[in-house]
All heavy atoms as TSV, in Angstrom:
chain	resi	resn	atom	element	x	y	z
A	1	MET	N	N	0.857	-1.158	-0.008
A	1	MET	CA	C	0.013	-0.003	-0.006
A	1	MET	C	C	0.893	1.242	-0.014
A	1	MET	O	O	1.806	1.335	0.804
A	1	MET	CB	C	-0.911	-0.018	1.219
A	1	MET	CG	C	-1.910	1.100	1.260
A	1	MET	SD	S	-2.951	1.042	2.697
A	1	MET	CE	C	-4.381	0.305	2.014
A	2	SER	N	N	0.617	2.165	-0.878
A	2	SER	CA	C	1.461	3.333	-1.000
A	2	SER	C	C	1.176	4.352	0.127
A	2	SER	O	O	0.161	4.304	0.772
A	2	SER	CB	C	1.228	4.026	-2.370
A	2	SER	OG	O	-0.052	4.646	-2.352
A	3	ILE	N	N	2.120	5.211	0.319
A	3	ILE	CA	C	1.955	6.270	1.327
A	3	ILE	C	C	0.794	7.174	0.979
A	3	ILE	O	O	0.041	7.607	1.843
A	3	ILE	CB	C	3.268	7.058	1.470
A	3	ILE	CG1	C	4.360	6.201	2.072
A	3	ILE	CG2	C	3.075	8.312	2.324
A	3	ILE	CD1	C	5.728	6.831	2.173
A	4	TYR	N	N	0.608	7.416	-0.307
A	4	TYR	CA	C	-0.487	8.228	-0.770
A	4	TYR	C	C	-1.839	7.622	-0.337
A	4	TYR	O	O	-2.718	8.312	0.175
A	4	TYR	CB	C	-0.465	8.377	-2.291
A	4	TYR	CG	C	-1.652	9.125	-2.862
A	4	TYR	CD1	C	-1.724	10.492	-2.738
A	4	TYR	CD2	C	-2.650	8.431	-3.528
A	4	TYR	CE1	C	-2.836	11.164	-3.286
A	4	TYR	CE2	C	-3.720	9.099	-4.047
A	4	TYR	CZ	C	-3.842	10.452	-3.938
A	4	TYR	OH	O	-4.924	11.130	-4.450
A	5	ARG	N	N	-1.988	6.326	-0.506
A	5	ARG	CA	C	-3.255	5.661	-0.136
A	5	ARG	C	C	-3.455	5.707	1.371
A	5	ARG	O	O	-4.587	5.856	1.874
A	5	ARG	CB	C	-3.270	4.232	-0.624
A	5	ARG	CG	C	-3.454	4.139	-2.111
A	5	ARG	CD	C	-3.507	2.716	-2.559
A	5	ARG	NE	N	-4.772	2.505	-3.193
A	5	ARG	CZ	C	-5.179	1.342	-3.665
A	5	ARG	NH1	N	-4.423	0.291	-3.521
A	5	ARG	NH2	N	-6.318	1.245	-4.265
A	6	ILE	N	N	-2.392	5.504	2.109
A	6	ILE	CA	C	-2.475	5.574	3.587
A	6	ILE	C	C	-2.899	6.995	4.017
A	6	ILE	O	O	-3.777	7.132	4.878
A	6	ILE	CB	C	-1.147	5.149	4.216
A	6	ILE	CG1	C	-0.885	3.683	3.967
A	6	ILE	CG2	C	-1.144	5.427	5.716
A	6	ILE	CD1	C	0.531	3.213	4.340
A	7	ALA	N	N	-2.295	8.006	3.398
A	7	ALA	CA	C	-2.643	9.367	3.753
A	7	ALA	C	C	-4.114	9.662	3.428
A	7	ALA	O	O	-4.815	10.293	4.224
A	7	ALA	CB	C	-1.740	10.367	3.027
A	8	ARG	N	N	-4.552	9.190	2.265
A	8	ARG	CA	C	-5.967	9.404	1.900
A	8	ARG	C	C	-6.907	8.669	2.865
A	8	ARG	O	O	-7.939	9.216	3.256
A	8	ARG	CB	C	-6.241	8.926	0.476
A	8	ARG	CG	C	-5.761	9.895	-0.584
A	8	ARG	CD	C	-6.201	9.503	-1.966
A	8	ARG	NE	N	-7.608	9.142	-2.129
A	8	ARG	CZ	C	-8.600	9.993	-2.326
A	8	ARG	NH1	N	-8.335	11.271	-2.442
A	8	ARG	NH2	N	-9.833	9.568	-2.457
A	9	ALA	N	N	-6.524	7.497	3.280
A	9	ALA	CA	C	-7.342	6.753	4.242
A	9	ALA	C	C	-7.433	7.472	5.558
A	9	ALA	O	O	-8.509	7.580	6.168
A	9	ALA	CB	C	-6.803	5.339	4.413
A	10	LEU	N	N	-6.283	8.013	6.018
A	10	LEU	CA	C	-6.287	8.757	7.278
A	10	LEU	C	C	-7.178	10.008	7.191
A	10	LEU	O	O	-7.926	10.310	8.115
A	10	LEU	CB	C	-4.845	9.141	7.648
A	10	LEU	CG	C	-3.953	8.005	8.135
A	10	LEU	CD1	C	-2.532	8.526	8.361
A	10	LEU	CD2	C	-4.512	7.412	9.434
A	11	LEU	N	N	-7.071	10.713	6.071
A	11	LEU	CA	C	-7.912	11.882	5.897
A	11	LEU	C	C	-9.354	11.514	5.854
A	11	LEU	O	O	-10.222	12.196	6.436
A	11	LEU	CB	C	-7.534	12.636	4.596
A	11	LEU	CG	C	-6.193	13.352	4.592
A	11	LEU	CD1	C	-5.877	13.914	3.197
A	11	LEU	CD2	C	-6.213	14.469	5.624
A	12	PHE	N	N	-9.680	10.420	5.215
A	12	PHE	CA	C	-11.063	9.937	5.147
A	12	PHE	C	C	-11.598	9.629	6.535
A	12	PHE	O	O	-12.689	10.049	6.922
A	12	PHE	CB	C	-11.149	8.679	4.287
A	12	PHE	CG	C	-12.482	7.995	4.349
A	12	PHE	CD1	C	-13.594	8.484	3.689
A	12	PHE	CD2	C	-12.653	6.842	5.117
A	12	PHE	CE1	C	-14.811	7.857	3.756
A	12	PHE	CE2	C	-13.874	6.198	5.198
A	12	PHE	CZ	C	-14.958	6.728	4.508
A	13	PHE	N	N	-10.804	8.932	7.360
A	13	PHE	CA	C	-11.235	8.589	8.715
A	13	PHE	C	C	-11.335	9.829	9.615
A	13	PHE	O	O	-12.199	9.895	10.459
A	13	PHE	CB	C	-10.373	7.529	9.321
A	13	PHE	CG	C	-10.585	6.155	8.702
A	13	PHE	CD1	C	-9.623	5.517	8.004
A	13	PHE	CD2	C	-11.829	5.582	8.822
A	13	PHE	CE1	C	-9.836	4.263	7.458
A	13	PHE	CE2	C	-12.089	4.316	8.262
A	13	PHE	CZ	C	-11.080	3.671	7.560
A	14	ARG	N	N	-10.454	10.798	9.412
A	14	ARG	CA	C	-10.563	12.052	10.198
A	14	ARG	C	C	-11.858	12.774	9.862
A	14	ARG	O	O	-12.543	13.281	10.745
A	14	ARG	CB	C	-9.369	12.953	9.923
A	14	ARG	CG	C	-8.128	12.509	10.623
A	14	ARG	CD	C	-7.028	13.556	10.450
A	14	ARG	NE	N	-5.765	13.007	10.962
A	14	ARG	CZ	C	-4.602	13.243	10.417
A	14	ARG	NH1	N	-4.503	14.034	9.360
A	14	ARG	NH2	N	-3.505	12.703	10.874
A	15	GLN	N	N	-12.176	12.839	8.568
A	15	GLN	CA	C	-13.416	13.502	8.141
A	15	GLN	C	C	-14.621	12.721	8.659
A	15	GLN	O	O	-15.585	13.333	9.156
A	15	GLN	CB	C	-13.490	13.592	6.597
A	15	GLN	CG	C	-14.721	14.263	6.074
A	15	GLN	CD	C	-14.806	15.729	6.500
A	15	GLN	OE1	O	-13.797	16.410	6.650
A	15	GLN	NE2	N	-16.026	16.230	6.688
A	16	LEU	N	N	-14.597	11.434	8.603
A	16	LEU	CA	C	-15.666	10.587	9.139
A	16	LEU	C	C	-15.875	10.816	10.618
A	16	LEU	O	O	-16.980	10.962	11.129
A	16	LEU	CB	C	-15.370	9.141	8.839
A	16	LEU	CG	C	-16.477	8.140	9.148
A	16	LEU	CD1	C	-17.679	8.396	8.246
A	16	LEU	CD2	C	-15.951	6.714	8.903
A	17	GLU	N	N	-14.758	10.924	11.349
A	17	GLU	CA	C	-14.840	11.173	12.792
A	17	GLU	C	C	-15.460	12.545	13.060
A	17	GLU	O	O	-16.294	12.673	13.950
A	17	GLU	CB	C	-13.426	11.121	13.387
A	17	GLU	CG	C	-13.392	11.373	14.871
A	17	GLU	CD	C	-12.003	11.364	15.466
A	17	GLU	OE1	O	-11.026	11.569	14.699
A	17	GLU	OE2	O	-11.871	11.190	16.661
A	18	LYS	N	N	-15.066	13.560	12.301
A	18	LYS	CA	C	-15.620	14.897	12.499
A	18	LYS	C	C	-17.124	14.895	12.198
A	18	LYS	O	O	-17.896	15.525	12.955
A	18	LYS	CB	C	-14.919	15.906	11.571
A	18	LYS	CG	C	-13.517	16.264	12.063
A	18	LYS	CD	C	-12.731	17.056	11.052
A	18	LYS	CE	C	-13.341	18.330	10.650
A	18	LYS	NZ	N	-12.508	19.099	9.698
A	19	GLU	N	N	-17.526	14.190	11.159
A	19	GLU	CA	C	-18.962	14.147	10.846
A	19	GLU	C	C	-19.739	13.397	11.901
A	19	GLU	O	O	-20.851	13.808	12.274
A	19	GLU	CB	C	-19.149	13.492	9.474
A	19	GLU	CG	C	-18.676	14.376	8.350
A	19	GLU	CD	C	-18.720	13.680	6.996
A	19	GLU	OE1	O	-19.220	12.550	6.908
A	19	GLU	OE2	O	-18.219	14.290	6.004
A	20	ALA	N	N	-19.181	12.341	12.450
A	20	ALA	CA	C	-19.819	11.607	13.524
A	20	ALA	C	C	-19.956	12.491	14.773
A	20	ALA	O	O	-21.015	12.485	15.432
A	20	ALA	CB	C	-19.065	10.306	13.856
A	21	GLU	N	N	-18.956	13.231	15.095
A	21	GLU	CA	C	-19.015	14.150	16.233
A	21	GLU	C	C	-20.107	15.188	16.027
A	21	GLU	O	O	-20.839	15.512	16.968
A	21	GLU	CB	C	-17.631	14.841	16.450
A	21	GLU	CG	C	-16.594	13.965	17.029
A	21	GLU	CD	C	-15.265	14.649	17.158
A	21	GLU	OE1	O	-15.145	15.858	16.846
A	21	GLU	OE2	O	-14.288	14.004	17.540
A	22	THR	N	N	-20.222	15.688	14.824
A	22	THR	CA	C	-21.253	16.680	14.513
A	22	THR	C	C	-22.649	16.073	14.732
A	22	THR	O	O	-23.522	16.704	15.361
A	22	THR	CB	C	-21.126	17.179	13.065
A	22	THR	OG1	O	-19.846	17.820	12.909
A	22	THR	CG2	C	-22.213	18.196	12.736
A	23	VAL	N	N	-22.859	14.872	14.245
A	23	VAL	CA	C	-24.156	14.202	14.420
A	23	VAL	C	C	-24.409	14.010	15.895
A	23	VAL	O	O	-25.527	14.282	16.357
A	23	VAL	CB	C	-24.155	12.865	13.668
A	23	VAL	CG1	C	-25.384	12.008	14.063
A	23	VAL	CG2	C	-24.135	13.094	12.173
A	24	ILE	N	N	-23.440	13.556	16.642
A	24	ILE	CA	C	-23.646	13.321	18.068
A	24	ILE	C	C	-23.976	14.653	18.777
A	24	ILE	O	O	-24.904	14.666	19.593
A	24	ILE	CB	C	-22.377	12.655	18.704
A	24	ILE	CG1	C	-22.261	11.223	18.199
A	24	ILE	CG2	C	-22.438	12.720	20.218
A	24	ILE	CD1	C	-20.944	10.577	18.498
A	25	ASN	N	N	-23.276	15.716	18.430
A	25	ASN	CA	C	-23.525	17.002	19.052
A	25	ASN	C	C	-24.922	17.502	18.720
A	25	ASN	O	O	-25.609	18.071	19.568
A	25	ASN	CB	C	-22.498	18.036	18.647
A	25	ASN	CG	C	-21.155	17.762	19.274
A	25	ASN	OD1	O	-21.045	17.130	20.301
A	25	ASN	ND2	N	-20.068	18.226	18.612
A	26	VAL	N	N	-25.367	17.305	17.494
A	26	VAL	CA	C	-26.693	17.760	17.091
A	26	VAL	C	C	-27.792	16.972	17.805
A	26	VAL	O	O	-28.807	17.527	18.185
A	26	VAL	CB	C	-26.842	17.684	15.563
A	26	VAL	CG1	C	-28.287	17.833	15.117
A	26	VAL	CG2	C	-25.949	18.701	14.860
A	27	LEU	N	N	-27.542	15.664	17.996
A	27	LEU	CA	C	-28.581	14.822	18.596
A	27	LEU	C	C	-28.660	14.936	20.108
A	27	LEU	O	O	-29.594	14.446	20.706
A	27	LEU	CB	C	-28.353	13.372	18.126
A	27	LEU	CG	C	-28.534	13.108	16.668
A	27	LEU	CD1	C	-28.234	11.647	16.369
A	27	LEU	CD2	C	-29.975	13.435	16.215
A	28	GLN	N	N	-27.653	15.511	20.737
A	28	GLN	CA	C	-27.652	15.606	22.190
A	28	GLN	C	C	-28.734	16.579	22.613
A	28	GLN	O	O	-28.934	17.631	21.997
A	28	GLN	CB	C	-26.314	16.126	22.707
A	28	GLN	CG	C	-25.222	15.116	22.663
A	28	GLN	CD	C	-23.904	15.652	23.161
A	28	GLN	OE1	O	-23.747	16.843	23.320
A	28	GLN	NE2	N	-22.976	14.763	23.394
A	29	PRO	N	N	-29.469	16.234	23.666
A	29	PRO	CA	C	-30.481	17.159	24.146
A	29	PRO	C	C	-29.813	18.446	24.651
A	29	PRO	O	O	-28.744	18.409	25.246
A	29	PRO	CB	C	-31.165	16.416	25.269
A	29	PRO	CG	C	-30.335	15.237	25.597
A	29	PRO	CD	C	-29.388	15.031	24.439
A	30	GLY	N	N	-30.449	19.536	24.361
A	30	GLY	CA	C	-29.862	20.818	24.745
A	30	GLY	C	C	-30.742	21.532	25.760
A	30	GLY	O	O	-31.711	20.941	26.256
A	31	PRO	N	N	-30.418	22.757	26.044
A	31	PRO	CA	C	-31.226	23.559	26.987
A	31	PRO	C	C	-32.657	23.707	26.481
A	31	PRO	O	O	-32.926	23.658	25.293
A	31	PRO	CB	C	-30.521	24.892	27.040
A	31	PRO	CG	C	-29.252	24.724	26.312
A	31	PRO	CD	C	-29.321	23.501	25.509
A	32	LEU	N	N	-33.577	23.872	27.394
A	32	LEU	CA	C	-35.004	23.997	27.073
A	32	LEU	C	C	-35.249	25.133	26.052
A	32	LEU	O	O	-36.087	25.016	25.199
A	32	LEU	CB	C	-35.811	24.224	28.333
A	32	LEU	CG	C	-37.352	24.185	28.164
A	32	LEU	CD1	C	-37.762	22.827	27.599
A	32	LEU	CD2	C	-37.995	24.400	29.502
A	33	GLY	N	N	-34.482	26.202	26.139
A	33	GLY	CA	C	-34.684	27.322	25.236
A	33	GLY	C	C	-34.485	26.922	23.799
A	33	GLY	O	O	-35.174	27.431	22.884
A	34	ILE	N	N	-33.575	26.049	23.512
A	34	ILE	CA	C	-33.287	25.600	22.146
A	34	ILE	C	C	-34.455	24.708	21.676
A	34	ILE	O	O	-34.909	24.809	20.556
A	34	ILE	CB	C	-31.948	24.884	22.037
A	34	ILE	CG1	C	-30.819	25.876	22.294
A	34	ILE	CG2	C	-31.808	24.200	20.688
A	34	ILE	CD1	C	-29.449	25.230	22.373
A	35	ILE	N	N	-34.925	23.882	22.565
A	35	ILE	CA	C	-36.036	22.976	22.199
A	35	ILE	C	C	-37.288	23.787	21.862
A	35	ILE	O	O	-38.040	23.424	20.967
A	35	ILE	CB	C	-36.328	21.987	23.354
A	35	ILE	CG1	C	-35.120	21.054	23.546
A	35	ILE	CG2	C	-37.589	21.174	23.108
A	35	ILE	CD1	C	-35.179	20.192	24.779
A	36	GLU	N	N	-37.518	24.859	22.560
A	36	GLU	CA	C	-38.699	25.688	22.331
A	36	GLU	C	C	-38.536	26.690	21.194
A	36	GLU	O	O	-39.477	27.366	20.842
A	36	GLU	CB	C	-39.059	26.431	23.604
A	36	GLU	CG	C	-39.522	25.502	24.715
A	36	GLU	CD	C	-39.874	26.243	26.002
A	36	GLU	OE1	O	-39.694	27.504	26.036
A	36	GLU	OE2	O	-40.369	25.599	26.942
A	37	HIS	N	N	-37.362	26.740	20.596
A	37	HIS	CA	C	-37.110	27.687	19.527
A	37	HIS	C	C	-38.028	27.387	18.351
A	37	HIS	O	O	-38.142	26.251	17.911
A	37	HIS	CB	C	-35.650	27.667	19.080
A	37	HIS	CG	C	-35.323	28.510	17.917
A	37	HIS	ND1	N	-35.239	29.866	18.012
A	37	HIS	CD2	C	-35.094	28.192	16.616
A	37	HIS	CE1	C	-34.963	30.355	16.820
A	37	HIS	NE2	N	-34.885	29.333	15.934
A	38	LYS	N	N	-38.633	28.422	17.809
A	38	LYS	CA	C	-39.486	28.286	16.630
A	38	LYS	C	C	-38.644	28.681	15.431
A	38	LYS	O	O	-38.185	29.817	15.323
A	38	LYS	CB	C	-40.721	29.138	16.719
A	38	LYS	CG	C	-41.595	28.856	17.893
A	38	LYS	CD	C	-42.185	27.477	17.830
A	38	LYS	CE	C	-43.095	27.224	19.026
A	38	LYS	NZ	N	-43.348	25.842	19.275
A	39	PHE	N	N	-38.362	27.735	14.532
A	39	PHE	CA	C	-37.552	28.004	13.397
A	39	PHE	C	C	-38.372	28.741	12.343
A	39	PHE	O	O	-39.549	28.463	12.128
A	39	PHE	CB	C	-36.993	26.704	12.815
A	39	PHE	CG	C	-36.012	26.060	13.690
A	39	PHE	CD1	C	-36.394	25.034	14.553
A	39	PHE	CD2	C	-34.695	26.419	13.700
A	39	PHE	CE1	C	-35.475	24.421	15.384
A	39	PHE	CE2	C	-33.756	25.837	14.529
A	39	PHE	CZ	C	-34.172	24.817	15.389
A	40	THR	N	N	-37.696	29.677	11.668
A	40	THR	CA	C	-38.364	30.406	10.584
A	40	THR	C	C	-38.475	29.492	9.368
A	40	THR	O	O	-37.761	28.484	9.259
A	40	THR	CB	C	-37.589	31.686	10.197
A	40	THR	OG1	O	-36.317	31.272	9.653
A	40	THR	CG2	C	-37.363	32.570	11.404
A	41	ALA	N	N	-39.326	29.869	8.438
A	41	ALA	CA	C	-39.504	29.096	7.201
A	41	ALA	C	C	-38.164	29.062	6.427
A	41	ALA	O	O	-37.810	28.030	5.857
A	41	ALA	CB	C	-40.593	29.712	6.343
A	42	GLN	N	N	-37.427	30.153	6.449
A	42	GLN	CA	C	-36.124	30.188	5.736
A	42	GLN	C	C	-35.125	29.218	6.392
A	42	GLN	O	O	-34.424	28.519	5.699
A	42	GLN	CB	C	-35.558	31.602	5.741
A	42	GLN	CG	C	-34.239	31.689	4.992
A	42	GLN	CD	C	-33.645	33.078	5.020
A	42	GLN	OE1	O	-34.210	33.994	5.582
A	42	GLN	NE2	N	-32.493	33.255	4.361
A	43	GLU	N	N	-35.078	29.196	7.720
A	43	GLU	CA	C	-34.178	28.264	8.409
A	43	GLU	C	C	-34.527	26.820	8.086
A	43	GLU	O	O	-33.645	26.006	7.859
A	43	GLU	CB	C	-34.228	28.493	9.930
A	43	GLU	CG	C	-33.616	29.775	10.391
A	43	GLU	CD	C	-33.850	30.044	11.886
A	43	GLU	OE1	O	-34.955	29.777	12.382
A	43	GLU	OE2	O	-32.907	30.504	12.533
A	44	ILE	N	N	-35.801	26.501	8.029
A	44	ILE	CA	C	-36.235	25.157	7.697
A	44	ILE	C	C	-35.858	24.794	6.307
A	44	ILE	O	O	-35.349	23.707	6.007
A	44	ILE	CB	C	-37.759	25.001	7.959
A	44	ILE	CG1	C	-38.067	25.114	9.450
A	44	ILE	CG2	C	-38.274	23.672	7.379
A	44	ILE	CD1	C	-39.519	25.212	9.806
A	45	ARG	N	N	-36.078	25.735	5.360
A	45	ARG	CA	C	-35.715	25.491	3.945
A	45	ARG	C	C	-34.200	25.267	3.776
A	45	ARG	O	O	-33.763	24.371	3.075
A	45	ARG	CB	C	-36.157	26.645	3.050
A	45	ARG	CG	C	-37.658	26.597	2.714
A	45	ARG	CD	C	-37.982	27.586	1.629
A	45	ARG	NE	N	-37.617	28.947	1.944
A	45	ARG	CZ	C	-38.366	29.813	2.636
A	45	ARG	NH1	N	-39.575	29.470	3.033
A	45	ARG	NH2	N	-37.975	31.039	2.871
A	46	GLN	N	N	-33.393	26.094	4.518
A	46	GLN	CA	C	-31.942	25.934	4.414
A	46	GLN	C	C	-31.524	24.575	4.998
A	46	GLN	O	O	-30.637	23.915	4.438
A	46	GLN	CB	C	-31.253	27.041	5.186
A	46	GLN	CG	C	-31.291	28.400	4.463
A	46	GLN	CD	C	-30.707	29.499	5.324
A	46	GLN	OE1	O	-30.671	29.437	6.556
A	46	GLN	NE2	N	-30.230	30.558	4.656
A	47	ALA	N	N	-32.115	24.153	6.095
A	47	ALA	CA	C	-31.792	22.871	6.702
A	47	ALA	C	C	-32.170	21.743	5.747
A	47	ALA	O	O	-31.431	20.786	5.531
A	47	ALA	CB	C	-32.485	22.720	8.037
A	48	GLN	N	N	-33.344	21.828	5.162
A	48	GLN	CA	C	-33.805	20.787	4.209
A	48	GLN	C	C	-32.857	20.724	3.007
A	48	GLN	O	O	-32.524	19.637	2.529
A	48	GLN	CB	C	-35.222	21.068	3.771
A	48	GLN	CG	C	-36.258	20.786	4.834
A	48	GLN	CD	C	-37.635	21.212	4.415
A	48	GLN	OE1	O	-37.828	22.138	3.627
A	48	GLN	NE2	N	-38.644	20.557	4.974
A	49	ALA	N	N	-32.451	21.873	2.488
A	49	ALA	CA	C	-31.516	21.908	1.338
A	49	ALA	C	C	-30.191	21.251	1.680
A	49	ALA	O	O	-29.603	20.541	0.895
A	49	ALA	CB	C	-31.335	23.331	0.867
A	50	THR	N	N	-29.690	21.562	2.890
A	50	THR	CA	C	-28.432	20.967	3.330
A	50	THR	C	C	-28.509	19.483	3.427
A	50	THR	O	O	-27.634	18.733	2.973
A	50	THR	CB	C	-28.037	21.585	4.703
A	50	THR	OG1	O	-27.903	22.982	4.559
A	50	THR	CG2	C	-26.728	21.010	5.211
A	51	VAL	N	N	-29.599	18.979	4.024
A	51	VAL	CA	C	-29.794	17.530	4.156
A	51	VAL	C	C	-29.923	16.893	2.782
A	51	VAL	O	O	-29.293	15.857	2.518
A	51	VAL	CB	C	-30.997	17.202	5.054
A	51	VAL	CG1	C	-31.365	15.732	5.000
A	51	VAL	CG2	C	-30.735	17.645	6.497
A	52	CYS	N	N	-30.714	17.480	1.911
A	52	CYS	CA	C	-30.896	16.907	0.571
A	52	CYS	C	C	-29.586	16.864	-0.183
A	52	CYS	O	O	-29.254	15.835	-0.831
A	52	CYS	CB	C	-31.903	17.742	-0.250
A	52	CYS	SG	S	-33.620	17.496	0.306
A	53	LYS	N	N	-28.764	17.927	-0.088
A	53	LYS	CA	C	-27.492	17.934	-0.784
A	53	LYS	C	C	-26.554	16.864	-0.208
A	53	LYS	O	O	-25.889	16.168	-0.978
A	53	LYS	CB	C	-26.843	19.316	-0.604
A	53	LYS	CG	C	-25.534	19.473	-1.350
A	53	LYS	CD	C	-24.961	20.882	-1.207
A	53	LYS	CE	C	-23.675	21.040	-1.941
A	53	LYS	NZ	N	-23.099	22.358	-1.794
A	54	ALA	N	N	-26.566	16.689	1.102
A	54	ALA	CA	C	-25.724	15.659	1.728
A	54	ALA	C	C	-26.134	14.276	1.282
A	54	ALA	O	O	-25.318	13.417	0.965
A	54	ALA	CB	C	-25.767	15.778	3.257
A	55	VAL	N	N	-27.449	14.033	1.241
A	55	VAL	CA	C	-27.957	12.714	0.845
A	55	VAL	C	C	-27.642	12.462	-0.641
A	55	VAL	O	O	-27.251	11.342	-1.019
A	55	VAL	CB	C	-29.457	12.607	1.108
A	55	VAL	CG1	C	-30.048	11.382	0.457
A	55	VAL	CG2	C	-29.726	12.635	2.587
A	56	GLU	N	N	-27.755	13.479	-1.502
A	56	GLU	CA	C	-27.406	13.326	-2.897
A	56	GLU	C	C	-25.933	13.024	-3.100
A	56	GLU	O	O	-25.559	12.244	-3.964
A	56	GLU	CB	C	-27.797	14.580	-3.669
A	56	GLU	CG	C	-29.304	14.792	-3.864
A	56	GLU	CD	C	-29.620	16.121	-4.454
A	56	GLU	OE1	O	-28.683	16.887	-4.817
A	56	GLU	OE2	O	-30.815	16.452	-4.537
A	57	ASN	N	N	-25.079	13.647	-2.330
A	57	ASN	CA	C	-23.631	13.473	-2.460
A	57	ASN	C	C	-23.118	12.185	-1.859
A	57	ASN	O	O	-22.060	11.676	-2.276
A	57	ASN	CB	C	-22.885	14.658	-1.795
A	57	ASN	CG	C	-23.015	15.917	-2.585
A	57	ASN	OD1	O	-23.252	15.889	-3.776
A	57	ASN	ND2	N	-22.891	17.027	-1.907
A	58	TRP	N	N	-23.819	11.627	-0.913
A	58	TRP	CA	C	-23.396	10.435	-0.194
A	58	TRP	C	C	-23.053	9.276	-1.119
A	58	TRP	O	O	-21.935	8.744	-1.087
A	58	TRP	CB	C	-24.440	10.055	0.808
A	58	TRP	CG	C	-24.073	8.976	1.784
A	58	TRP	CD1	C	-22.971	8.170	1.763
A	58	TRP	CD2	C	-24.757	8.611	2.959
A	58	TRP	NE1	N	-22.986	7.303	2.852
A	58	TRP	CE2	C	-24.093	7.571	3.564
A	58	TRP	CE3	C	-25.974	9.063	3.518
A	58	TRP	CZ2	C	-24.558	6.962	4.723
A	58	TRP	CZ3	C	-26.421	8.475	4.678
A	58	TRP	CH2	C	-25.736	7.418	5.279
A	59	PRO	N	N	-23.950	8.825	-2.011
A	59	PRO	CA	C	-23.594	7.722	-2.886
A	59	PRO	C	C	-22.423	8.025	-3.808
A	59	PRO	O	O	-21.563	7.176	-4.039
A	59	PRO	CB	C	-24.871	7.489	-3.716
A	59	PRO	CG	C	-25.975	8.166	-2.967
A	59	PRO	CD	C	-25.342	9.257	-2.224
A	60	ARG	N	N	-22.378	9.234	-4.321
A	60	ARG	CA	C	-21.267	9.608	-5.235
A	60	ARG	C	C	-19.927	9.548	-4.491
A	60	ARG	O	O	-18.955	9.001	-4.992
A	60	ARG	CB	C	-21.544	11.025	-5.804
A	60	ARG	CG	C	-20.469	11.486	-6.787
A	60	ARG	CD	C	-20.872	12.744	-7.501
A	60	ARG	NE	N	-21.461	13.747	-6.656
A	60	ARG	CZ	C	-20.760	14.750	-6.102
A	60	ARG	NH1	N	-19.479	14.862	-6.278
A	60	ARG	NH2	N	-21.373	15.672	-5.368
A	61	HIS	N	N	-19.867	10.092	-3.299
A	61	HIS	CA	C	-18.638	10.075	-2.520
A	61	HIS	C	C	-18.282	8.627	-2.157
A	61	HIS	O	O	-17.102	8.263	-2.143
A	61	HIS	CB	C	-18.763	10.913	-1.271
A	61	HIS	CG	C	-18.820	12.389	-1.546
A	61	HIS	ND1	N	-19.001	13.324	-0.588
A	61	HIS	CD2	C	-18.661	13.038	-2.724
A	61	HIS	CE1	C	-18.991	14.529	-1.128
A	61	HIS	NE2	N	-18.784	14.389	-2.434
A	62	SER	N	N	-19.296	7.850	-1.811
A	62	SER	CA	C	-19.022	6.437	-1.477
A	62	SER	C	C	-18.393	5.704	-2.666
A	62	SER	O	O	-17.463	4.940	-2.522
A	62	SER	CB	C	-20.319	5.768	-1.043
A	62	SER	OG	O	-20.104	4.417	-0.808
A	63	LYS	N	N	-18.974	5.924	-3.882
A	63	LYS	CA	C	-18.451	5.257	-5.070
A	63	LYS	C	C	-17.011	5.723	-5.337
A	63	LYS	O	O	-16.181	4.916	-5.727
A	63	LYS	CB	C	-19.322	5.556	-6.270
A	63	LYS	CG	C	-20.660	4.846	-6.235
A	63	LYS	CD	C	-21.535	5.222	-7.406
A	63	LYS	CE	C	-22.921	4.595	-7.271
A	63	LYS	NZ	N	-23.793	5.041	-8.317
A	64	LEU	N	N	-16.726	7.032	-5.173
A	64	LEU	CA	C	-15.389	7.543	-5.422
A	64	LEU	C	C	-14.425	6.941	-4.391
A	64	LEU	O	O	-13.297	6.531	-4.815
A	64	LEU	CB	C	-15.384	9.059	-5.298
A	64	LEU	CG	C	-16.003	9.861	-6.475
A	64	LEU	CD1	C	-16.059	11.336	-6.090
A	64	LEU	CD2	C	-15.228	9.644	-7.728
A	65	ASP	N	N	-14.798	6.862	-3.152
A	65	ASP	CA	C	-13.934	6.284	-2.162
A	65	ASP	C	C	-13.659	4.828	-2.448
A	65	ASP	O	O	-12.544	4.343	-2.318
A	65	ASP	CB	C	-14.521	6.446	-0.751
A	65	ASP	CG	C	-14.489	7.873	-0.251
A	65	ASP	OD1	O	-13.732	8.671	-0.807
A	65	ASP	OD2	O	-15.231	8.190	0.684
A	66	HIS	N	N	-14.698	4.110	-2.845
A	66	HIS	CA	C	-14.549	2.673	-3.156
A	66	HIS	C	C	-13.628	2.494	-4.381
A	66	HIS	O	O	-12.769	1.634	-4.385
A	66	HIS	CB	C	-15.920	2.057	-3.417
A	66	HIS	CG	C	-15.852	0.603	-3.675
A	66	HIS	ND1	N	-15.503	-0.296	-2.678
A	66	HIS	CD2	C	-16.069	-0.139	-4.787
A	66	HIS	CE1	C	-15.507	-1.520	-3.225
A	66	HIS	NE2	N	-15.857	-1.437	-4.474
A	67	ALA	N	N	-13.812	3.352	-5.376
A	67	ALA	CA	C	-12.994	3.260	-6.609
A	67	ALA	C	C	-11.532	3.593	-6.333
A	67	ALA	O	O	-10.632	3.053	-6.948
A	67	ALA	CB	C	-13.542	4.216	-7.655
A	68	ASN	N	N	-11.279	4.438	-5.330
A	68	ASN	CA	C	-9.911	4.811	-4.962
A	68	ASN	C	C	-9.324	3.908	-3.903
A	68	ASN	O	O	-8.223	4.188	-3.411
A	68	ASN	CB	C	-9.870	6.301	-4.501
A	68	ASN	CG	C	-10.123	7.241	-5.624
A	68	ASN	OD1	O	-9.760	6.978	-6.748
A	68	ASN	ND2	N	-10.798	8.362	-5.325
A	69	GLY	N	N	-10.067	2.890	-3.513
A	69	GLY	CA	C	-9.513	1.963	-2.540
A	69	GLY	C	C	-9.546	2.431	-1.130
A	69	GLY	O	O	-8.801	1.916	-0.281
A	70	VAL	N	N	-10.416	3.378	-0.820
A	70	VAL	CA	C	-10.493	3.880	0.590
A	70	VAL	C	C	-11.576	3.135	1.284
A	70	VAL	O	O	-12.607	2.842	0.790
A	70	VAL	CB	C	-10.789	5.424	0.595
A	70	VAL	CG1	C	-10.989	5.893	1.999
A	70	VAL	CG2	C	-9.659	6.135	-0.065
């Protein structure tokens, strides 16, 4: 295995770890004020767009990683 592939694998796992931490932080219960927050229509649309973009990119990134041996 080349050094390049090892470096790519390490970067991939660091990114995966960061994304997992973000999910964990988002799912943790927060203060009552945050739970009672009423999101605006724009905030909801932005969140939906972000999720849709992430879901659309997921298979493509997975195929690229698989093709590159990561």
